[in-house]
C-alpha positions as CSV (number, residue, x, y, z in Angstrom):
1,M,-4.7,-97.8,-37.0
2,T,-7.0,-97.5,-39.7
3,R,-6.1,-97.7,-43.4
4,K,-7.4,-94.1,-43.7
5,T,-5.1,-92.9,-40.7
6,A,-2.2,-94.2,-42.3
7,L,-2.6,-92.9,-45.6
8,W,-2.9,-89.3,-44.2
9,A,0.3,-90.4,-42.1
10,A,2.1,-91.5,-45.4
11,L,0.7,-88.0,-46.7
12,F,2.1,-85.9,-44.2
13,V,5.6,-87.4,-43.6
14,L,6.1,-87.2,-47.4
15,G,5.0,-83.6,-47.7
16,L,7.4,-82.6,-44.7
17,A,10.1,-84.7,-46.1
18,L,9.6,-82.6,-49.4
19,V,9.7,-79.2,-47.7
20,I,12.7,-79.9,-45.9
21,L,14.4,-81.0,-48.9
22,G,13.0,-78.1,-50.7
23,V,14.9,-75.9,-47.8
24,L,17.9,-77.7,-47.7
25,N,18.2,-77.1,-51.9
26,G,17.8,-73.2,-51.6
27,G,13.8,-72.8,-52.4
28,A,13.0,-70.8,-49.7
29,R,15.8,-68.2,-50.4
30,D,14.5,-68.0,-54.2
31,V,11.0,-67.7,-53.0
32,L,11.7,-64.8,-50.3
33,A,13.9,-63.3,-53.1
34,K,11.0,-63.2,-55.4
35,A,8.5,-62.0,-53.0
36,V,10.9,-59.0,-52.3
37,R,11.3,-58.0,-55.6
38,I,7.2,-58.1,-56.5
39,C,6.5,-56.5,-53.4
40,S,9.6,-53.7,-54.1
41,E,7.5,-53.4,-57.7
42,C,4.5,-53.5,-56.5
43,I,4.9,-50.5,-54.0
44,G,7.1,-48.7,-56.6
45,L,10.2,-48.9,-55.0
46,G,12.0,-50.9,-57.7
């Protein structure tokens, strides 16, 4: 494995770990709630 490939693999694993940590921490729920609120305000429901 070349050095560049190893760096890309390490960054991919780190990014995946941070996404999983964010989902487990409730971050996805917060983002969805904010998106629904913004969308509801934008089309005039809120």
